[in-house]
C-alpha positions as CSV (number, residue, x, y, z in Angstrom):
1,X,44.2,-90.6,28.5
2,X,41.6,-90.0,31.3
3,X,39.3,-87.1,31.1
4,X,37.9,-84.9,33.9
5,X,35.3,-86.9,35.9
6,X,32.8,-84.1,35.5
7,X,30.6,-85.2,32.6
8,X,30.0,-81.7,31.4
9,X,33.7,-80.9,31.1
10,X,35.7,-81.8,28.0
11,X,39.2,-81.4,29.5
12,X,41.6,-84.3,29.3
13,X,44.3,-85.0,31.9
14,X,47.8,-84.4,30.4
15,X,49.8,-87.6,29.8
16,X,53.0,-86.0,31.2
17,X,54.0,-83.3,33.6
18,X,52.1,-81.9,36.5
19,X,48.5,-83.0,36.4
20,X,47.1,-80.3,38.7
21,X,43.4,-80.3,39.5
22,X,41.8,-82.1,42.4
23,X,41.3,-85.8,43.3
24,X,38.2,-86.7,45.3
25,X,37.8,-90.3,46.4
26,X,40.4,-91.4,43.8
27,X,38.6,-89.6,40.9
28,X,40.4,-86.8,39.0
29,X,38.8,-83.4,38.3
30,X,40.5,-80.8,36.3
31,X,39.5,-77.9,38.6
32,X,37.9,-77.1,41.9
33,X,34.8,-75.8,40.0
34,X,34.4,-79.2,38.3
35,X,34.9,-80.9,41.7
36,X,32.3,-78.6,43.3
37,X,29.8,-79.5,40.6
38,X,30.2,-83.2,41.3
39,X,29.9,-82.7,45.0
40,X,26.8,-80.6,44.5
41,X,25.1,-83.4,42.5
42,X,26.0,-85.9,45.3
43,X,24.7,-83.7,48.1
44,X,21.4,-83.1,46.4
45,X,20.5,-86.7,47.5
46,X,22.9,-87.7,50.3
47,X,22.7,-91.2,51.8
48,X,20.4,-91.1,54.8
49,X,21.5,-93.0,57.8
50,X,18.2,-94.1,59.2
51,X,16.8,-96.3,62.0
52,X,17.2,-100.0,61.7
53,X,14.3,-102.2,62.4
54,X,14.4,-103.9,65.8
55,X,13.0,-107.3,66.6
56,X,10.9,-105.9,69.5
57,X,9.6,-102.5,70.3
58,X,11.0,-101.1,73.5
59,X,8.7,-100.7,76.5
60,X,7.0,-97.3,76.9
61,X,8.7,-95.2,79.5
62,X,5.6,-95.1,81.7
63,X,5.3,-98.9,81.7
64,X,9.0,-99.3,82.3
65,X,8.9,-97.0,85.3
66,X,5.9,-98.9,86.7
67,X,7.8,-102.2,86.3
68,X,10.8,-100.7,88.1
69,X,8.5,-99.6,91.0
70,X,9.5,-96.0,90.5
71,X,5.9,-94.8,90.1
72,X,2.4,-96.1,90.9
73,X,-0.4,-96.6,88.4
74,X,-2.2,-93.6,89.9
75,X,0.8,-91.4,89.3
76,X,1.2,-92.7,85.8
77,X,-2.5,-91.9,85.1
78,X,-2.2,-88.4,86.5
79,X,0.9,-87.8,84.4
80,X,-0.8,-89.0,81.2
81,X,-3.7,-86.7,81.9
82,X,-1.3,-83.7,82.6
83,X,0.7,-84.5,79.5
84,X,-2.4,-83.9,77.3
85,X,-2.5,-80.3,78.7
86,X,1.2,-79.5,79.0
87,X,2.3,-81.1,75.7
88,X,5.5,-82.3,77.5
89,X,7.0,-85.7,77.0
90,X,5.8,-88.2,79.6
91,X,9.1,-88.3,81.4
92,X,9.2,-84.5,81.7
93,X,5.6,-84.4,82.9
94,X,6.5,-87.0,85.6
95,X,9.4,-84.8,86.7
96,X,7.2,-81.7,86.7
97,X,4.7,-83.4,89.0
98,X,7.6,-84.5,91.3
99,X,7.0,-88.2,90.8
100,X,10.5,-89.0,89.6
101,X,13.9,-87.5,89.9
102,X,16.1,-86.7,86.9
103,X,18.4,-89.5,87.9
104,X,15.5,-92.0,88.0
105,X,14.3,-90.9,84.6
106,X,17.6,-91.0,82.8
107,X,18.2,-94.4,84.2
108,X,14.9,-95.6,82.9
109,X,15.4,-94.0,79.5
110,X,18.8,-95.6,79.2
111,X,17.3,-99.0,80.0
112,X,14.6,-98.4,77.4
113,X,17.3,-97.6,74.8
114,X,19.7,-100.3,75.9
115,X,22.6,-97.9,76.5
116,X,24.6,-96.6,79.5
117,X,23.9,-93.4,81.4
118,X,25.5,-90.8,83.6
119,X,23.8,-88.6,86.2
120,X,26.7,-86.1,86.3
121,X,29.7,-85.2,84.1
122,X,32.9,-83.5,85.3
123,X,33.4,-80.4,83.1
124,X,37.1,-81.2,82.8
125,X,36.2,-84.3,80.7
126,X,34.8,-82.2,77.9
127,X,37.2,-79.3,78.0
128,X,39.7,-81.2,76.0
129,X,37.3,-83.6,74.3
130,X,38.5,-86.2,71.7
131,X,37.0,-86.5,68.2
132,X,37.7,-83.0,66.9
133,X,34.1,-82.0,66.6
134,X,33.3,-78.3,66.8
135,X,30.6,-77.0,69.1
136,X,28.3,-76.5,66.0
137,X,28.7,-80.1,65.1
138,X,28.1,-81.3,68.7
139,X,24.9,-79.3,68.9
140,X,23.6,-80.4,65.4
141,X,24.4,-84.1,66.0
142,X,23.3,-84.1,69.6
143,X,26.5,-86.1,70.4
144,X,29.4,-84.8,72.6
145,X,32.6,-86.9,72.8
146,X,34.2,-87.2,76.2
147,X,36.5,-90.2,76.1
148,X,38.2,-92.3,73.4
149,X,39.8,-95.8,73.2
150,X,42.2,-95.4,70.3
151,X,43.0,-99.1,69.9
152,X,39.3,-100.1,69.7
153,X,38.4,-97.0,67.6
154,X,35.7,-96.3,70.1
155,X,34.4,-92.9,71.1
156,X,32.2,-92.4,74.2
157,X,29.7,-89.7,73.7
158,X,27.1,-87.9,75.8
159,X,23.6,-87.5,74.4
160,X,20.0,-86.8,75.6
161,X,16.9,-88.8,74.9
162,X,15.5,-89.8,72.5
163,X,18.7,-91.6,71.5
164,X,20.0,-90.0,68.2
165,X,20.6,-93.3,66.4
166,X,21.0,-91.8,62.9
167,X,23.7,-89.5,64.2
168,X,25.5,-92.4,65.9
169,X,25.5,-94.3,62.6
170,X,26.7,-91.2,60.7
171,X,29.6,-90.8,63.1
172,X,30.7,-94.3,62.5
173,X,30.3,-93.9,58.7
174,X,32.2,-90.6,58.4
175,X,34.8,-91.0,61.1
176,X,35.4,-94.8,61.3
177,X,35.0,-94.6,65.1
178,X,32.2,-96.5,66.9
179,X,30.2,-94.1,69.1
180,X,29.2,-95.5,72.5
181,X,26.4,-93.4,73.8
182,X,25.8,-92.3,77.4
183,X,22.4,-90.8,78.1
184,X,22.3,-87.7,80.4
185,X,19.5,-85.4,81.3
186,X,19.0,-81.9,79.7
187,X,20.5,-80.1,82.6
188,X,23.7,-82.1,82.6
189,X,23.9,-81.7,78.8
190,X,23.6,-77.9,79.0
191,X,26.3,-77.7,81.7
192,X,28.6,-79.8,79.5
193,X,27.9,-77.6,76.5
194,X,29.1,-74.6,78.5
195,X,32.5,-76.3,79.1
196,X,32.9,-78.2,75.8
197,X,36.1,-77.6,73.7
198,X,37.7,-80.1,71.4
199,X,41.3,-81.2,72.1
200,X,44.1,-80.5,69.7
201,X,45.1,-84.0,68.8
202,X,47.9,-83.0,66.5
203,X,45.8,-82.9,63.4
204,X,43.9,-79.7,62.5
205,X,40.1,-79.9,62.5
206,X,38.0,-77.2,60.9
207,X,34.2,-76.8,60.6
208,X,31.9,-74.7,58.6
209,X,28.1,-74.2,58.9
210,X,26.4,-73.5,55.5
211,X,22.8,-73.2,54.5
212,X,22.5,-74.6,51.0
213,X,24.0,-77.4,48.8
214,X,25.8,-75.0,46.4
215,X,27.6,-73.2,49.2
216,X,28.5,-76.5,50.7
217,X,29.9,-77.9,47.5
218,X,32.2,-74.9,47.1
219,X,33.4,-75.2,50.6
220,X,34.2,-78.9,50.1
221,X,36.0,-78.4,46.9
222,X,38.0,-75.6,48.5
223,X,38.9,-77.8,51.5
224,X,40.1,-80.7,49.3
225,X,43.8,-80.9,48.6
226,X,45.4,-82.6,45.6
227,X,44.0,-85.9,46.9
228,X,41.1,-86.0,49.4
229,X,38.4,-88.4,50.6
230,X,34.9,-87.0,50.9
231,X,32.1,-88.7,52.9
232,X,28.6,-87.4,53.7
233,X,25.4,-88.5,55.2
234,X,21.9,-87.0,55.7
235,X,20.8,-86.9,59.4
236,X,17.2,-85.7,59.6
237,X,17.2,-82.1,58.6
238,X,21.0,-81.8,58.4
239,X,23.7,-83.1,56.1
240,X,27.1,-83.7,57.5
241,X,30.1,-83.7,55.0
242,X,33.6,-84.7,56.1
243,X,36.7,-83.9,53.9
244,X,39.9,-85.7,54.8
245,X,43.2,-85.1,53.0
246,X,46.6,-83.8,54.1
247,X,47.0,-82.3,57.6
248,X,43.5,-81.1,57.9
249,X,40.1,-82.7,58.5
250,X,37.2,-80.4,57.6
251,X,33.5,-80.8,58.5
252,X,30.9,-79.0,56.6
253,X,27.4,-78.9,58.1
254,X,24.5,-78.1,55.8
255,X,21.8,-76.6,58.0
256,X,18.4,-75.7,56.5
257,X,17.6,-71.9,56.5
258,X,14.5,-72.7,58.6
259,X,16.8,-73.4,61.5
260,X,18.5,-70.1,61.1
261,X,15.2,-68.3,61.1
262,X,14.2,-70.2,64.2
263,X,17.3,-69.0,66.1
264,X,16.6,-65.3,65.3
């Protein structure tokens, strides 16, 4: 007769009648508190979706712009000197000096990363965005869905440089959809953020931002139904948890307290 999966619990599952409790990823827990304890232990060291090693390092953006004929060596030298004083990224410094346009820069950054790019986005494309991500999730991941191909399980997303590769991998891991990135500049991203709203695809999506593992584990256990699947991944300073079961998908984002203080 199986026992509660929480090693600290001594309760056995009844052989007959209604079992009750919670099933997470096919494992039975006698109560939400036991499920929360198991989730908390897992979240204390979530799997990190990191960068994969490439065969060749990409060209530096200044070198790439020179090869494309977008700037001269004199302009590049001036931007490098100015960058040491301004502290800006090289691309931003080149823009500040008027040597490149935002369209030229985003095209070069996309070529550097090996992805597509857009120089403008119709706000209507993100007012009923696919994917079900809340605005909090979009801002934390740096990924904004704007188009989906359901048969291929492919989600096209906007993002800014540098390409958030760990977030792209986390999206694939937690949602089962491949995220196809399109780089945009910061101004286009900010305008899109102002218009963004997830579409109601017939299945309820909920999200919660919390600031510690204990709070997150309680939220996950509360969101789980009688039988739920829980996936999670660490992405830099954040941890993204997705709970799927029944009619609702719930995202729980663990955001460090330092980010809250920085927003005040």
